[in-house]
C-alpha positions, 0 to 999 in steps of 0.5 A: 170260101168267104174267108178268102174275101174277108180282108177285101170285105173288111176294107169295103165295109170300113170304107162304106161306114166311114163314107156314110158317117162323113157324108151324113155329118156334112149334110147336117152341117149344110142343113144348119145354113139352109136359106142363109146363103153360102155356107161358111166353109165355101165362103172362106174358100171364095175369100181365099180365091179372091185374095189370091187373084188380087195378089196376082193382079187379077182384081176380084170382088165378091158379091153374095147371092143369099137366095141363090146360096152362092157368091159371085166373083166379080173379076175385072168388072165382069161376073165370070163364075159363082161359088156354090157349095159343090165347089168346095171339094168337101165331097171329094175330101170325104172320098179321100178320107174314107179310102185312106181310113179303109186301109188304116195303118195307125197314127200315120193314117191321121198324118197322111189324111191331114197332109192330103186334106191340106194338099186337096184344099190348096189344089181346090183354091188354085183350081177355082182361081184358074177357072176364073182366069179362064172364064174371064180371059179365055171364055171359049175354053170355059165349058171344057175347063169347067166340065173336064180340065179342072175336075180332072185336076182335083180328082187327079190329085185324089187319085195320086194321093191314094196311090201314094197311100197304097204304095208307100204306106198301106201295103208296105211290109211293116218288117222292112 
C-alpha cells in the first residue's frame, strides 16, 4: 500500500527538507542584521526601485528608518510606501526553489531555478515600483493594490514558473 505513495511522499519530503533548510538559512541571515536597519538584500532592492522610478521620471529618494528596520520611499516629496524585509520576495523565492528542487531533474534544475529567480527578482522590483506609482498618484486604489493586485503579480509569477517546470521539464519523458 505505502509503495503506491512512495513517489509522492519522496517529492513531499524533498520539498519540506529543502524549504526548511532555506528558511532557517534565511532566518540566520536576517538575525545578522537585527537592529541595524533594513537588511542589505532588501536595501539593494529599494535602491533598484528608486533607480527605475528616477529613470522613468518619477523622482524618488530613499530615507533609512533604522529603528523601524525599513526604508521609506520619498516620491514627489511624498512618502507613499516603505520597504520592509517582507517586500523582498525571498519567502516566495524559497517556495519556488523548494518546489522545483522537489522535482529534481539534474543540471536543468539548477538552470531553471537560476532563470526563475532572475524573473521573480525583476517582477518583484517592478511590483514595488508599480505600487509606489499607485500609492502616489492613485491613492484610492492603494489598499486593493497592496493587498490583492501586486501580491497576485508575484505569486502568479511563481505559479506560472511552476507550471512551466512541471509541464516542460519535470514530467517530460526523458526518451522523447
